[in-house]
N, C-alpha and C positions, 0 to 999 in steps of 0.2 A: 518504642525506639529508645535506645540508651542515650544518655546525655552526650557522650563522646561522639557517637555516630551522628547524632543530630547536629552537633557543632561543626563537625567536618563537612557535612552536606551543606550547611548554611554558609561556611567559609567558601567552599568551591562555588556555590551559587553567586555569592556576592562578588567574588574576585573574577570569575571567568564569564559570567553572563550579565554583568552590569551593563545597563544601557538598553536592554531589550524593551521594545515599546509594545503597548497594547497587550501586555502579558496577562494570561489568565491566572497564573499563579505568581504571586509576588515573592520577593526574596525570602520572606519568613515562612512561606508555605512549603509543603512537601513537593519534591520534584519527581518522586516515584510513587506509584499507586499499585495496590494489589489488584488482582483481577476483579474481585467483588467491589472494590472502591471505584474502579474505572467503570464497571457495569452500572453502578448506581447513578452516574452522571447522566444528564440529558444528552441526546446525540449532538446538540450544538456545543455543549461544554466538552464533550469527548473530543470533538474536532479541534477546539481551541487548545485543549491540553496537549494534544499530539503536535500541533503547530509550535507551541511554546517549547516542548521538549526537543523538537527537531531543530529549532533555532539555537537552543542551549547547546545541543550536541555539535552543531555546526561551528560554534565558537571554539569548542574544545579541539575539533579537527583542524582548525586553522593553526592553533598553537602546536599541535602534534606534527603537522606537516612542515613546520618551519617557516611558514609564511610570515612576512613582515607585519609586525604589530605596532601600533602607535606607541611612541616612546614616552608619551605623557603618562605619568604615574597616576593611578587612581587616587581620588581624595581619601578613599578608605585607608590607603597605606599611610597617609599623613596622620590620620586620626588614630589608627592602630598599627604602629610600626612593626609589631610582631607578625602581623597578618601577611606582609609581603614575603618574609622569609619562610613562613609556614606554607604558604600557598604554592610556591614554586620549588619547594624542596623535592629531591628525587623520590623520597618515601611517599609524599603526598601524591605526586604525579603517578606513581606506580599503583597506589591504592585506588586512584580515580578510575582505572581500567575496570575495576569491579563494579563501579556504579553506572558506567555508561549503558544506555539502552541497548539491548541485544538486537532489536529489530529496527529496520529503517522503514519509514512509512511513505517516503516518496524519494524517487531518484533525483539526485542533484544533476544540474545541467551546466555545461561550460558557458560562462558569461564573461563579459569584459567591460571595464571602465576605460574609456579612451578619449584622447583629445581629437577634435575634429574641426576642420575649417570649411565653412559654407558661405559662399558669397563674400569672402574676405573677412568673415567674422569667426572668432574662435568659440568653440563650445566644448563642454565635457559631457560625454554621453555614456549611458549604460545600454549595452546591447546583449541580447540572448537569442538563441537560434529560433528561426521561424519567419513567417512573412508579416504583413502589416497587422494581422489579427492573431496569429499564433505566437509571434515573437515579441521580444521586449526591445523597444527603441525609444528612449527618452533622453533629452538633452537640456542643459542649462548653461549659464555662464560659468567659466572656470575660475573666475576671480572670487576671492574670499577664502576663509578658512575651510579646511576639509569638512568640518562639522556643518558649516553653513551650506556648502555645495551639496553635501549629502542630503540635508533636509530639503533643499530646493529640488533635487532629483526625485525624491519620494513624493513631493507635491505634484509633480507632473502626472503621476498616475491618477490623481484625483480630478484632473480636468475633464470636463464634459466631452470634449472632442477627442479624448484619447481612446482608441479602440483596440489597442493591443493587449498582451498579457501582462501580468505583474510578476515581479521577482520577489520571492519571500526572503527578505533580508532586512535586518533592523538598521536604524540610522547610524549607530555606533560602529557596527561592522562595515557598513558601506563607506563610512568616513575613512577607515583605514586604507581601503582600496583607492579611494579618491586621492588621498595623500600621496600614494605611490604614483598614480597617474599624473598628478600635478608635477611631480619631479621627473618622471621617466617617460611620460607620454601615454602609457597604457598599463593596465593591471588586470590580470586574469583571475577569476575566482569561480567557485562552484556554489550553486544554490538552487533550491526548488523553484520552478516557474509555475505560477497559477494561471491556468487558461480557463476558457468557457467551453461547455458543450454547445456546438453551433454548426450551422451549415453555411458554407461560403461558396461564392461563384466567382471564378477568375475569368476575366474577359480580355482578349487581346484584339484590338481593332486596328485597322490600317492607319488611323489618325493618331494613335497613342504609341509613344516609344516604350512605355512600360506597361505591364499587365495591370488591369484595374481589378482590385479584390473587393467584392461586395459581400457584406455579412447579411444572411437571410434569417438568422435566428435559429434557436434549437429545434423548433417544431416544423421547419420547412421540409418539403419533400425533395428527395434527391432524384430529379428527373433528367433523363438524357436530353441534351440539347440537340436540336435538329441540325441537319447539314446546311440549312439555309442561314443559321446563326453565325455570328463571328466565331472565331476559335474560343471555345468556352469549356471550362472544367468545373464541375460541381462536386464538392466534398462535404461529407459529414465527419466531424471531428469530435473527439471527446476531450475532457479536461486535461489529459496528459499530453495532448498534441498528436495522438494516434489518429490516423485516417481510418474511419470505420467503413466508409463507402466512398467510391469515386467513380464518376462517369464523365466522359468527355467526347467531343467530336474531333479532338486533336489526335491524329494518327500516331504522334510521338508519345502520347500519354496512355498507359494501359488502364483499363477499367479494373476496379478492385472492390471486393466486399469481404470484410473480416468475418471469418467463421467463428462466431461468438460462442463462448461457453456460457452456461446459465449463470445468473447472478448468485452471489453467495448468500443472499437473504438479507432482509432488513434487520437493523439492530433491535428494533422493537419486537419484531416477530408478529405472528397472527394473534388476533383477539380471541379467535376460537381455535383451540389446539387441533381440532379434528376437521378443520375446513378443507384441507387438501387430502384427507383420507376418509372420505364419507363412506366408501364401500367397506371399510374395515374399522368402523368407529369404536367397536368394543374391544379391539385388540391393543396389546401393549406395544408402543413404539419405542425402539431402541437404536442406539448408535454404538457399534463395537468394532474396533480396529478399522474404522473407515467404511463399514458396511451399514446400510439402512436395513434394519431388521424388525421383525415382529415377534411377539411372544410365542412360545411353544405351547403345546397342548391343544385339546379340542376346542376350547373356548378362546384360545389366543392370549390368555392372561398369565401364562407361565413365564419362566425365565427366557431371556433372549439368548439363544445358544450361538456361540461363535462359529464363523465359517472356516472350514478346514480345506475345502476344495471348491473351485468354481471355474466355469468356462467363461472367458471374456475375449474380446477382440484385442489382439496385441497391437503394438505401435504401427505395424505394417497393414493392419486390417484383417489379419488371419485369425480364425478361431483357435484359441489355445486353452487347454485346461491346466490351471496352475494349482499345485497341491502342496499342502503341509501335512498330509496324512503320512503315517508310517506303517506299512509301505504305501506308496501312492497308487492310484488307479493306473491301469495300463494305458500308456500313451501320454500320461500327464507329465508336465515339467515339475520336478520335485525340488523343494527347498529345505526340507527337514532331514538333514543328514544324521543328526544326533538322536532323533526319535522323540524328543520332549517338547520341541517348539511346534505345537499343533495348530496354532491360530494363524490364518492367512491374512496378512495386511492387504487391504483392497488395492490391487494394482492400478485401478482407475484413478486413484488419488495419490498413491505412494509409489507407483511404478515398480520396477524390478531391478535387480543388480546382477551383472554377470550372467544374464539370461536365466536367472533363477528368481522365483518369488521370494518375498520377504516373509519370514516365519518368526513368530514370537511365542513365548509361553503365555498361558492364561494369566490375566492380571486385570486389576481395576483400572490400571493406567494404560490399557492396550493401545488406545489412539495415540497417546503421547509416545509410547514405545515405538510405534510404527513411524511416527514423525521423525524420531531420532535416526531411524534406519534409512529413511527415504532419500533418494537421490535428488538431483536438481529438478525443479519444476519444469524446466525446459525439456529434459529428457522424458518426463512423465506426460507431457502435454498431449501427445498423440494417443495415449491410452484414454484420456478424458474425452478427446474429440471423437474417437472411434467407438465409444460406449455411451452415447447420449442418454439412453434410457436409464442406465445404472447411475450416471452422474446426476440426472434430474431427480431420481428417487432420493439420492442423498441430499440434494438441495432442498427438497420438500421436507425431509426429516430435520434438516437444520432449522427450517422455518417453524417446524412443529415443536422442537424441543429446546432450541437455543434462543430463548427469549428472556426478556427482563421480567415478565409478569409471573412472579413466583407463585402467586395465588392460583392462577390458572394451571400452572405446571403441577402444583400439588394436587389439584383436583383431578388432573389426568391420571396420576398414579393412584389416587384414592378410588376412582371409578373402577380400577382394575385390581382391587383387592389388597393394596399395599397398606401395612400398618404405619403409624406415625413415625416410628424409628426408621423403617425402610424408606419412607418418603423423604425424610431429611437426608439420609445417606445418598439416595438417588439424585436429589437436587444438587447436593454438594459435588458428587462425582461428575454430573453433567457440566458443572461450571468449568472444570478442567478440560473435559472432553471437547466441549464446544469451543473453548479458547484455542486449543491446538488445531482442531478441524477447520475453524474459520481461517486461521492463519495460513494453513496449507492450501485451502481453496482460493484464498486471495492471492497466494503466490502463483497458482495456476492461471488465474485471471490475468495477472500482470504479465506472466510469460506469454500468454496468448496475445495480449496487446502489443508485446514487443515484436511480434511477427508482422505487425502492420507497418506500412510506410509512415513516416512522420510528416506532419503538416509542413508545407513549403518545400518538400522534397519530391522530385518526380522520378 
């Protein structure tokens, strides 16, 4: 990294992310990582880095959206007078757009800091959507400086009797919202809310004026309450607040079960590359344009040939043949009008556009090229749901090839006759392929969860 670029990154980090607590990367560290650098971290440190980057990006969004920021000048500006002018100049702010992370790892939710009176006593509270277990609801005394009140609010999350969710916000950012609420009565903000995977039971009895919500833990069974029970609803929820399953004896509450997509695979991957492909252990496993493929030739160790035409279920559940051949087979939906884009992007992962398949030219970056052409995950979701066998095959291939154990990965290619140079190129190409494929599959999983009702909503 050049000295000028490093200095600018350091300046932005000092000026705009100052005050972040429990940071994995300190101000003198890099705030961007390459794919290989990120992959080299342990899963725990990967999660910490993502949270830190998310919090950093949130501070920038506050400034860009024009929200009120504390008028107190940073001590850094007193020590380095030139820093204030440089940090907030139009040229610097425009350049910052190039450094912002392109992907968002968690959706922000609408929260609020508000004054509240209970039993004649004033409180300042932080509230985010959800019930007693899925929402955020902490209060403290409104008296004191905004920094003191902010720290006291965050301490409420650490109390043993607190059973709700946590809002992912640092003390300095929260203090700015507290300051507004102290003056104006309330302040809205957006931030990620961290919940737990759990099963809860909501019971309404004649003796209680409010529903009683009981947490049963993540491993509890979701069993239908009998008609002899009080009005009871049992829900399985994930960490995003989505209801995965719901059963009830309340006629006003509909039963629900989320039709899940398969998981995108663990970060670590399999210890044995062939554990999920025992029947074809000697064959070469590949990923190309979103397809799970095996090597060509009699022994299965040849090149992985791209798919040009394939029959899958469309979004309505009808069998359709999508083609990038020129000319296409009779009755197939064609997407190769120019005649040179012969590779079919897997509709199960990338969907279609204007009722035509996505076609690309042969390339080492085929999966990335398909990702760039793909429509929204929401529009592709029914393809993934209606082709579970094809989707699961790709998930297994992700588990097989998209892993951190490079030694095992090299052995996989060595067994199949690759030379050292071929192996190095294959491992390098897989790094990019897996990155784009995981991102797309994660988008599908998120889109699927978005179809589920939210915790606390009937």
